[in-house]
MIFIFI-400641 format. One record per residue (C-alpha): residue in three letters; x negated, y negated, z negated. Coordinates in steps of 0.02 Angstrom, whole numbers, padded with zeros to 5 digits, always signed. Example, Ala and Ser with C-alpha at 12.3 -4.5 7.8 and 13.67 -1.06 7.14 Angstrom:
2
ALA-00615+00225-00390
SER-00684+00053-00357
This chain:
750
MET-05018-05119-04110
LYS-05106-05255-04210
ASN-05184-05330-04053
ILE-05018-05325-03960
ILE-04926-05417-04099
LEU-05066-05543-04119
SER-05056-05580-03933
LEU-04869-05607-03948
VAL-04893-05728-04093
PHE-05014-05839-03998
TYR-04904-05829-03843
PHE-04754-05892-03940
VAL-04855-06029-04024
ALA-04919-06087-03856
ILE-04748-06102-03773
CYS-04647-06166-03919
SER-04715-06343-03912
ASN-04630-06367-03741
ALA-04481-06249-03758
GLN-04302-06307-03757
ASN-04220-06284-03926
ASN-04059-06200-03872
ARG-04008-06139-04044
GLN-03869-06221-04141
GLN-03943-06332-04275
ASN-03886-06333-04456
ILE-03800-06498-04492
ASP-03882-06532-04659
THR-03998-06400-04730
THR-04050-06504-04880
LYS-03876-06521-04955
GLU-03803-06348-04945
ILE-03644-06315-05045
SER-03677-06137-05098
LEU-03499-06099-05150
GLU-03439-06129-04972
GLU-03561-06000-04904
ILE-03492-05851-04809
VAL-03541-05683-04885
ILE-03501-05505-04831
THR-03556-05399-04979
SER-03394-05413-05078
SER-03279-05333-04949
ASN-03382-05288-04794
PHE-03299-05434-04705
ALA-03338-05619-04703
GLU-03270-05711-04856
LYS-03307-05877-04940
LYS-03416-05859-05093
LYS-03302-05971-05195
ASN-03158-05846-05175
ILE-03255-05700-05252
ALA-03237-05669-05439
GLN-03403-05578-05458
ARG-03567-05673-05459
ILE-03659-05674-05292
GLU-03825-05757-05252
VAL-03875-05791-05072
ILE-04054-05810-05012
SER-04037-05898-04845
ALA-04152-05887-04694
LYS-04218-06059-04737
ASN-04263-06004-04914
ILE-04342-05843-04851
ALA-04457-05942-04737
ALA-04494-06072-04872
SER-04536-05935-04998
ASN-04672-05871-04881
SER-04677-05709-04983
GLN-04789-05561-04944
ASN-04649-05430-04956
THR-04465-05417-04999
GLY-04504-05383-05182
ASP-04603-05545-05195
LEU-04459-05636-05110
LEU-04343-05579-05250
ILE-04470-05626-05384
ASN-04487-05802-05315
THR-04302-05836-05341
GLY-04336-05835-05528
LYS-04171-05741-05552
ILE-04220-05560-05521
PHE-04351-05464-05617
VAL-04460-05346-05514
GLN-04573-05211-05586
LYS-04734-05160-05497
SER-04840-05004-05525
GLN-04951-05045-05377
GLN-04970-05180-05246
GLY-04865-05076-05126
GLY-04722-05068-05249
SER-04574-05174-05302
SER-04431-05111-05410
PRO-04291-05240-05433
VAL-04198-05248-05599
ILE-04022-05320-05609
ARG-03946-05342-05781
GLY-04061-05211-05854
PHE-04022-05081-05721
GLU-04159-05022-05604
ALA-04201-04901-05464
SER-04060-04776-05431
ARG-03940-04886-05532
VAL-03960-05033-05412
LEU-03888-05007-05238
LEU-03993-05062-05089
VAL-03897-05095-04929
ILE-03967-05149-04760
ASP-03849-05212-04625
GLY-03704-05126-04712
VAL-03795-04957-04725
ARG-03834-04880-04895
MET-04021-04856-04920
ASN-04002-04758-05083
ASN-04017-04572-05052
ALA-04018-04406-05146
ILE-04194-04427-05217
TYR-04188-04608-05278
ARG-04259-04589-05452
SER-04214-04677-05614
GLY-04394-04731-05639
HIS-04477-04862-05531
LEU-04452-04869-05342
GLN-04540-04956-05198
ASN-04408-04929-05062
VAL-04357-05112-05052
ILE-04523-05158-04968
THR-04483-05043-04821
SER-04377-05187-04755
ASP-04470-05329-04670
GLN-04424-05491-04760
ASN-04479-05592-04609
SER-04345-05509-04503
LEU-04205-05551-04627
SER-04074-05683-04594
ARG-04012-05679-04774
VAL-04008-05579-04935
GLU-03850-05563-05040
VAL-03865-05509-05222
MET-03704-05455-05307
TYR-03715-05444-05496
GLY-03624-05314-05599
PRO-03537-05150-05554
SER-03492-05150-05369
SER-03432-04973-05337
THR-03263-05017-05258
ILE-03333-05050-05085
TYR-03500-04957-05089
GLY-03472-04810-05206
SER-03604-04728-05315
ASP-03760-04814-05383
ALA-03702-04996-05392
LEU-03709-05005-05583
GLY-03817-05160-05604
GLY-03771-05233-05436
ILE-03808-05233-05250
ILE-03951-05305-05149
HIS-03887-05324-04971
LEU-04023-05357-04842
VAL-03955-05431-04681
THR-04073-05433-04532
LYS-04074-05558-04389
SER-03952-05528-04247
PRO-03967-05555-04059
GLN-03882-05712-03995
LEU-03763-05718-03848
SER-03765-05865-03729
VAL-03613-05980-03729
ASN-03638-06031-03548
LYS-03708-05959-03387
LYS-03889-05993-03436
MET-03993-05859-03521
LEU-04018-05901-03706
VAL-04195-05866-03766
THR-04236-05895-03950
GLY-04369-05830-04068
SER-04501-05864-04198
ALA-04677-05813-04241
PHE-04804-05844-04377
ALA-04974-05793-04441
ARG-05023-05803-04626
TYR-05177-05782-04733
SER-05180-05766-04924
SER-05339-05775-05026
ALA-05295-05670-05180
ASN-05291-05508-05081
ASN-05360-05561-04912
GLU-05187-05535-04840
LYS-05170-05552-04652
THR-04992-05548-04585
ILE-04927-05579-04410
HIS-04745-05582-04359
ALA-04650-05611-04199
ASP-04466-05595-04152
ALA-04371-05643-03995
SER-04190-05639-03939
ILE-04135-05641-03757
GLY-03949-05661-03728
GLY-03827-05674-03585
LYS-03639-05695-03600
LYS-03609-05508-03623
ILE-03772-05428-03679
ALA-03906-05487-03801
TRP-04066-05404-03859
LEU-04177-05436-04012
GLN-04351-05369-04048
ALA-04453-05404-04205
TYR-04627-05347-04256
ASN-04719-05371-04420
TYR-04893-05313-04470
SER-04976-05341-04639
ASP-05149-05297-04701
PHE-05166-05313-04890
GLY-05337-05299-04970
ASP-05376-05263-05153
MET-05283-05386-05264
LYS-05383-05504-05375
MET-05306-05547-05543
GLY-05319-05714-05633
SER-05469-05770-05734
ASN-05375-05867-05867
TYR-05342-05728-05994
PRO-05234-05743-06151
ASP-05348-05786-06298
GLU-05290-05633-06397
TYR-05321-05514-06251
PRO-05480-05567-06160
ASN-05500-05399-06073
PHE-05318-05365-06030
GLY-05302-05275-05864
ARG-05485-05283-05815
ARG-05538-05149-05691
SER-05711-05116-05760
LEU-05730-04935-05699
TYR-05672-04836-05548
VAL-05707-04666-05473
GLY-05818-04664-05320
GLN-05929-04533-05242
VAL-06117-04511-05248
ASN-06182-04379-05127
GLY-06006-04310-05115
ILE-05985-04293-05304
ASP-05856-04392-05403
SER-05939-04520-05514
VAL-05873-04654-05630
MET-05941-04818-05564
LYS-05946-04995-05631
ASN-05842-05122-05538
ALA-05948-05267-05476
ASP-05802-05386-05509
ASP-05684-05319-05642
ARG-05548-05441-05590
VAL-05532-05354-05422
GLN-05405-05212-05437
LYS-05505-05082-05344
PHE-05405-04968-05228
SER-05244-05069-05225
GLY-05242-05122-05042
TYR-05138-05047-04901
LYS-05065-05088-04730
GLN-04887-05091-04668
TRP-04797-05120-04504
ASP-04612-05142-04466
ILE-04511-05143-04305
THR-04331-05198-04281
GLN-04232-05187-04119
LYS-04050-05233-04091
ILE-03937-05231-03939
LEU-03769-05320-03937
PHE-03636-05291-03805
LYS-03481-05402-03799
GLN-03349-05298-03711
ASN-03222-05441-03716
ASP-03168-05579-03834
LYS-03099-05450-03956
VAL-03222-05305-03951
LYS-03410-05295-03982
HIS-03532-05150-03992
SER-03707-05154-04067
LEU-03855-05038-04087
ASN-03978-05063-04230
PHE-04148-04976-04237
GLN-04273-05002-04379
PHE-04439-04920-04417
SER-04556-04952-04563
ASN-04721-04863-04595
SER-04876-04887-04701
THR-05047-04818-04732
ASN-05080-04725-04894
VAL-05025-04832-05043
PRO-05136-04807-05198
ARG-05039-04781-05360
TYR-05145-04908-05451
ASP-05078-04880-05627
ARG-05118-04694-05619
LEU-05296-04730-05564
GLN-05322-04811-05734
ASP-05265-04658-05833
VAL-05400-04577-05941
LYS-05430-04397-05993
ASN-05532-04331-06138
PHE-05642-04188-06080
GLY-05722-04167-06252
GLY-05904-04136-06295
SER-06036-04255-06231
ILE-05931-04310-06080
GLY-05804-04399-06187
THR-05661-04497-06112
THR-05662-04536-05927
LEU-05542-04580-05788
ARG-05420-04438-05755
TYR-05392-04456-05567
ALA-05513-04471-05425
GLU-05366-04493-05306
TRP-05183-04536-05333
PHE-05087-04611-05189
TYR-04921-04611-05101
GLY-04937-04547-04925
PRO-04872-04655-04784
GLN-04696-04709-04828
LYS-04586-04697-04675
ARG-04409-04761-04649
LEU-04320-04738-04484
MET-04142-04798-04457
GLY-04026-04796-04307
ALA-03849-04865-04317
TYR-03705-04899-04200
GLU-03574-05028-04253
PHE-03403-05062-04177
ASN-03313-05227-04212
ALA-03138-05270-04154
SER-03027-05417-04197
LYS-02839-05445-04173
THR-02809-05274-04097
GLY-02658-05176-04155
PHE-02598-05183-04335
PHE-02762-05242-04414
ASP-02841-05413-04391
GLU-03017-05342-04400
ILE-03093-05169-04385
LYS-03274-05125-04420
ALA-03345-04950-04397
ASN-03525-04893-04419
VAL-03611-04727-04385
ASN-03792-04715-04443
TYR-03938-04597-04463
GLN-04090-04617-04577
ALA-04250-04515-04590
ILE-04357-04549-04743
GLU-04525-04471-04785
GLU-04627-04497-04942
SER-04766-04398-05024
ARG-04880-04394-05175
GLN-05063-04344-05161
THR-05170-04315-05316
ARG-05341-04249-05361
GLU-05414-04252-05535
TYR-05592-04305-05572
ARG-05719-04180-05501
ARG-05585-04056-05451
ASN-05621-04032-05267
ASP-05529-03866-05281
ARG-05365-03953-05325
PHE-05306-04082-05199
ASP-05118-04074-05226
SER-04989-04136-05103
GLN-04801-04150-05127
VAL-04701-04202-04974
GLU-04516-04249-04970
LYS-04412-04274-04812
VAL-04235-04339-04822
ASN-04113-04344-04676
VAL-03956-04447-04702
ILE-03802-04461-04592
GLY-03674-04592-04638
THR-03516-04672-04573
THR-03403-04812-04633
VAL-03237-04875-04567
GLY-03159-05034-04636
CYS-03002-05127-04585
ARG-02938-05298-04639
LYS-02758-05359-04632
ILE-02704-05537-04673
PHE-02521-05565-04714
GLY-02463-05725-04794
ASN-02578-05767-04938
ASN-02640-05587-04948
GLU-02795-05508-04876
LEU-02811-05319-04886
VAL-02966-05219-04842
VAL-02952-05030-04834
GLY-03087-04909-04785
VAL-03164-04737-04791
ASP-03347-04688-04795
MET-03458-04535-04797
GLN-03642-04500-04825
LEU-03726-04329-04801
ASN-03899-04302-04876
ASP-04018-04158-04836
VAL-04181-04145-04934
LYS-04333-04037-04894
SER-04472-04026-05023
ARG-04642-03946-04993
ALA-04802-03938-05097
THR-04977-03870-05068
ARG-05147-03865-05151
THR-05302-03881-05044
ASN-05477-03828-05094
LEU-05579-03966-05012
THR-05736-03860-05023
THR-05670-03701-04941
GLY-05520-03770-04847
ALA-05405-03640-04925
ILE-05223-03694-04944
THR-05103-03620-05073
LYS-04926-03656-05127
ILE-04889-03751-05288
ALA-04729-03804-05375
THR-04626-03926-05273
ARG-04556-04087-05346
TYR-04380-04037-05294
PRO-04313-03860-05263
ASP-04394-03784-05110
GLY-04230-03715-05041
LYS-04084-03807-04964
ASN-04040-03968-05053
THR-03883-04063-05003
MET-03785-04206-05077
ASN-03626-04268-04991
ASN-03522-04421-05034
PHE-03343-04454-04977
GLY-03245-04609-05025
ILE-03085-04706-04993
TYR-03055-04882-05055
ALA-02944-05036-05050
GLN-02994-05215-05093
HIS-02860-05350-05106
THR-02867-05539-05115
TYR-02720-05654-05151
LYS-02738-05842-05130
PHE-02606-05933-05232
THR-02505-06066-05143
ASN-02565-06199-05265
LYS-02741-06168-05197
LYS-02809-06168-05374
MET-02816-05981-05404
VAL-02878-05828-05310
LEU-02847-05649-05367
ASN-02971-05510-05325
ASP-02927-05327-05359
GLY-02981-05160-05291
LEU-02983-04972-05316
ARG-03094-04830-05255
LEU-03084-04640-05258
GLN-03250-04552-05234
ALA-03295-04368-05218
ILE-03475-04305-05227
ARG-03536-04129-05193
LEU-03714-04073-05231
LYS-03801-03907-05210
SER-03984-03863-05235
ASN-04074-03696-05222
VAL-04241-03634-05288
LEU-04319-03504-05173
ASP-04486-03475-05259
ASN-04455-03458-05446
SER-04626-03389-05489
PHE-04697-03553-05555
PHE-04575-03589-05697
ARG-04457-03438-05699
LEU-04305-03547-05721
PRO-04150-03463-05793
ASP-04044-03536-05652
THR-04103-03552-05472
VAL-03946-03636-05406
VAL-03887-03808-05462
GLN-03714-03856-05403
GLN-03594-03996-05448
ASN-03429-04069-05386
ASN-03383-04238-05459
ILE-03235-04354-05432
ALA-03234-04534-05492
ILE-03107-04675-05492
THR-03171-04854-05510
GLY-03098-05025-05485
ASN-03107-05212-05513
ILE-02993-05358-05550
GLY-03039-05541-05563
ILE-02974-05718-05557
VAL-03052-05874-05482
PHE-02977-06034-05557
THR-03013-06206-05485
PRO-02926-06333-05599
ASN-03004-06477-05502
LYS-03129-06506-05363
ASN-03276-06512-05485
THR-03241-06356-05588
ILE-03232-06171-05545
ILE-03201-06039-05678
LYS-03218-05855-05635
THR-03183-05700-05738
SER-03183-05518-05686
ILE-03172-05343-05754
SER-03255-05206-05652
SER-03311-05027-05668
GLY-03451-04933-05582
PHE-03517-04757-05577
ARG-03669-04659-05522
ALA-03659-04474-05486
PRO-03814-04372-05534
ASN-03920-04343-05379
ILE-04050-04211-05338
ASP-04184-04311-05427
ASP-04080-04309-05588
LEU-04019-04130-05581
ALA-04155-04028-05500
LYS-04324-04115-05513
VAL-04472-04029-05594
PHE-04613-04145-05646
GLU-04741-04183-05779
SER-04685-04323-05892
SER-04793-04479-05880
THR-04767-04517-06064
ALA-04816-04346-06129
ALA-04933-04243-06021
LYS-04889-04082-06114
GLN-04705-04094-06072
VAL-04619-04036-05913
VAL-04444-04093-05866
LEU-04343-03949-05794
PRO-04175-03948-05702
ASN-04017-03986-05799
ALA-03854-03939-05713
ASN-03747-04007-05856
LEU-03772-04192-05820
LYS-03615-04294-05786
PRO-03587-04457-05691
GLU-03637-04620-05773
TYR-03506-04757-05794
THR-03513-04943-05830
TYR-03370-05056-05883
ASN-03409-05240-05862
ILE-03333-05409-05908
ASP-03398-05567-05823
VAL-03358-05749-05859
SER-03438-05893-05765
LEU-03420-06081-05756
ASN-03474-06191-05610
GLN-03467-06375-05653
PHE-03510-06516-05534
ILE-03550-06663-05649
THR-03579-06782-05504
ASP-03602-06754-05318
LYS-03787-06729-05354
ILE-03787-06635-05520
SER-03710-06465-05553
PHE-03716-06338-05694
GLU-03683-06151-05689
LEU-03666-06032-05835
THR-03631-05844-05827
GLY-03608-05720-05969
PHE-03575-05534-05957
TYR-03542-05387-06071
ALA-03559-05208-06010
LEU-03523-05039-06088
PHE-03632-04901-06014
ARG-03567-04725-06047
ASN-03637-04551-06013
ALA-03806-04626-05973
ILE-03933-04507-05898
ILE-04093-04537-05995
LYS-04256-04462-05936
ALA-04328-04431-06106
SER-04343-04296-06236
TYR-04157-04291-06271
LYS-03986-04295-06187
LEU-03848-04418-06231
ASN-03688-04348-06303
GLY-03537-04392-06198
GLN-03461-04495-06341
ASP-03610-04610-06359
SER-03626-04774-06269
ILE-03746-04911-06226
ILE-03698-05092-06245
TYR-03770-05236-06142
ASN-03742-05417-06166
GLY-03828-05563-06084
VAL-03816-05744-06037
LYS-03875-05830-05879
SER-03882-06019-05854
GLN-03929-06128-05709
VAL-03949-06316-05688
ASN-03960-06410-05522
ALA-03985-06594-05491
GLU-04034-06710-05348
ILE-04130-06846-05440
ILE-04160-06965-05295
SER-04133-06947-05110
GLY-04233-06797-05051
LEU-04289-06745-05226
THR-04201-06594-05303
PHE-04221-06516-05475
ASN-04172-06335-05504
SER-04189-06223-05655
THR-04127-06047-05693
LEU-04145-05939-05849
THR-04092-05758-05874
TYR-04081-05663-06039
THR-04030-05480-06055
LYS-04022-05364-06205
GLY-03987-05178-06203
PHE-03991-05033-06326
PHE-03909-04866-06353
LYS-03848-04765-06501
THR-03862-04577-06523
ASP-03831-04461-06668
ASN-03912-04289-06685
THR-03950-04284-06500
LYS-04021-04121-06435
LEU-04145-04103-06294
ASN-04062-04016-06150
SER-04192-04006-06013
VAL-04363-04048-06083
TYR-04482-03909-06132
GLU-04650-03924-06219
LYS-04794-03816-06164
GLN-04869-03706-06300
THR-05047-03643-06314
ASN-04996-03472-06248
GLY-04928-03551-06088
THR-04744-03532-06129
TYR-04618-03674-06139
VAL-04514-03705-06294
LEU-04355-03811-06301
VAL-04377-03964-06412
ASN-04240-04041-06521
LYS-04234-04219-06581
SER-04120-04343-06671
VAL-04119-04525-06619
SER-04020-04681-06664
ASN-04018-04865-06614
LYS-04160-04865-06488
PRO-04198-05001-06360
LEU-04142-04961-06184
ASP-04281-04952-06055
HIS-04288-05062-05899
ILE-04229-05216-05996
PRO-04337-05363-05939
PRO-04388-05507-06052
VAL-04320-05682-06029
ILE-04358-05736-05850
GLY-04338-05901-05762
LYS-04392-06030-05635
THR-04396-06221-05639
SER-04435-06319-05482
LEU-04443-06491-05403
HIS-04414-06495-05216
PHE-04445-06649-05109
GLN-04401-06668-04926
HIS-04431-06819-04815
LYS-04412-06808-04627
LYS-04543-06684-04565
PHE-04622-06649-04734
SER-04559-06544-04880
THR-04644-06484-05038
GLU-04597-06385-05192
PHE-04682-06380-05361
TYR-04616-06243-05472
LEU-04646-06145-05631
LEU-04613-05958-05644
TYR-04607-05885-05819
ASN-04573-05729-05922
GLY-04550-05717-06110
TRP-04632-05593-06228
LYS-04584-05410-06226
HIS-04645-05347-06394
LEU-04687-05165-06422
ASP-04540-05136-06539
GLN-04426-05180-06392
TYR-04499-05041-06284
ASN-04419-04871-06258
ALA-04561-04750-06293
ASP-04473-04605-06204
GLY-04419-04701-06051
GLU-04499-04797-05907
ASP-04565-04951-05997
ASN-04748-04896-05980
ALA-04813-04960-06146
GLN-04982-04881-06106
TYR-05012-05020-05978
ALA-04971-05162-06099
THR-05072-05237-06242
ALA-05066-05166-06419
ASP-04926-05292-06455
GLY-04827-05272-06293
MET-04823-05379-06137
PRO-04872-05560-06169
SER-04769-05706-06108
TRP-04836-05804-05960
MET-04804-05954-05850
THR-04878-05999-05681
MET-04886-06165-05590
ASN-04860-06157-05402
LEU-04858-06280-05257
LYS-04797-06253-05079
ALA-04779-06373-04933
ASN-04713-06371-04757
PHE-04752-06496-04618
THR-04669-06498-04448
LEU-04809-06526-04322
LEU-04700-06522-04166
LYS-04516-06494-04135
ASN-04535-06306-04143
LEU-04701-06287-04231
SER-04735-06303-04418
MET-04873-06267-04541
GLN-04854-06199-04716
ALA-04982-06206-04855
GLY-04973-06164-05038
ILE-05063-06121-05198
GLU-04986-05991-05311
ASN-05042-05972-05492
ILE-05139-06136-05487
LEU-05213-06112-05661
ASP-05271-05935-05616
LYS-05172-05856-05760
ASN-05201-05673-05797
TYR-05035-05585-05824
ARG-04930-05432-05787
TYR-04746-05404-05763
PHE-04662-05301-05898
ALA-04672-05111-05868
SER-04804-05137-05734
GLY-04974-05054-05725
PHE-05035-05178-05596
SER-05091-05356-05633
ALA-05014-05501-05538
PRO-05116-05605-05416
GLY-05235-05736-05480
ARG-05250-05904-05393
ASN-05188-05874-05217
VAL-05210-05996-05073
MET-05093-05964-04926
ILE-05085-06041-04754
ALA-04963-05998-04616
LEU-04921-06062-04443
ARG-04739-06040-04389
ALA-04659-06065-04220
LYS-04481-06051-04155
PHE-04398-06079-03988
């Protein structure tokens, strides 16, 4: 496959210098008015961003290409507005307003990616979408359950892939792009190619992406107080087939962090007539084994003369596979409704965990999870007078199969071990009905947004083999109903000022990972988390206020504040929250934009979030501690006023962008503030063991990127990330960020 894609890249580069540019050109890409952008996340139909009360950020195709990021997680990081946690190079877990993983909803082309085993810890699923095949990314901040249902507590990340283009005349329309990139920090080699062929009725799009990531090298400029922070001085290798702790020749190289990934996207569009369109959307993402780098640093004390050594000889995620097929029907001005959109989709997801402790060739453990998801959505929009009404129904059916084995690598014998999820039939089904309304006042100064959703969730999970833990209950079953909604006002007193305020609620129903998972806690190796059928849905209640002020036609200022009440939170720790307790968030986000001189633009964004929870005499409900006799004893605990986990430090980005004719360049700073140890949640997912003794130090990197148009359809990109070679880690990460990284890419379009 690699050779085929490489051939396509060079083929496209060769023909693009002489190809006709048939695509419609953007009128002025350097002076975009973001509030006039069309977004779809808020209602499933096209709407102007300025008419939406909730905050939405859009990463355009132009910005995606300019970012030149290695994966979708890095693309989000480079905005300076979204914090992303990493446990390994093949990982990226976005955090929105202090919510992470299963509390942030991922959507691709209108299809929910979140499934029944999305965990509340750290996830890497966002990188199973190829950022080079995206036409845009829409990030909606705050609870967004009205349209999309469960899981959108912190917000939504909507990934929109490129679409095939129909021809507007009798000639065949052929468009496409290709690029090849090399990065020095991890010897990355990426090649990408996509092409669209369109007639007046039928259009076809094909996209390929292949990436080879080597071991990541961290920066050499260490904080003075922590000169050895993150160094990979030892690793487990083999000598004559025997595990041995070996010295790393270069302790800045994060040994066993590399992996490979390939992605394929194919779309077919059929225009039945001027009112009806049909489309097919096929996506496939796969990888090699992805080492869990943070776990490879864990140590274990064997006692005696051996002392402390690395715990694992192997710890990796097996190939992560995502397959999606979707059919979409679009109709306009037919019957009562102005627009109708219907989607039927199928997803097959496979992930696994493979572990072997040091010198334990008799215990190579493998846990494999397969999830099959069938979903459908139907949405209709009606415009009458100043009103727009969107009504819809949706459904998602999840089926989970969990298997686990232990292999003796010496004898080849295979035995069963405890599965991560129950080994019987596991199902989780979602059914929802919603209405979203917009009223545009006749004075054109105010827009009302309001909506309501009714959601039903049914979950059932069965344990077949109860011999490992002898659980008191082998069937976990729940039926939950939730009502959520939103109301907001957009006020435009004059052409230079926009004020938005909204109140919204969101919910997340416990999934199979919450209710039925059995696993060893990463924070306390002697504790095992067992199923808890008494968990209830989580709710958030959110207030947003934002101000957009255009000081001049070249300078604008944006300020957003939010306050959220988080109730019935499901906390994976040694206690369970009482239903009367609550968690309070508050935060402030500010952004400044200015065009200093023609072609020179200044941009700065800063995000601050604070979160904590209160509990009184809280009792453990599902965590048991292993005793010396092998039995498990329920542990009780009282807690009060503890920091909430997943809350990032202050994050931001400041940049200067200059564009002149065929040349553009951007110099920017990315920065994170301190996250001191007293702000960590010791029982949660903050991973204090991978920080310094004082917490995670603040950091700032200097970066420079440039783009030069060589020919009409051929451009070259070059850049240096982390110019000063700073050594740093993202909060809650067990994997150090890249050191100085030189990138070069050649891009072509036709």
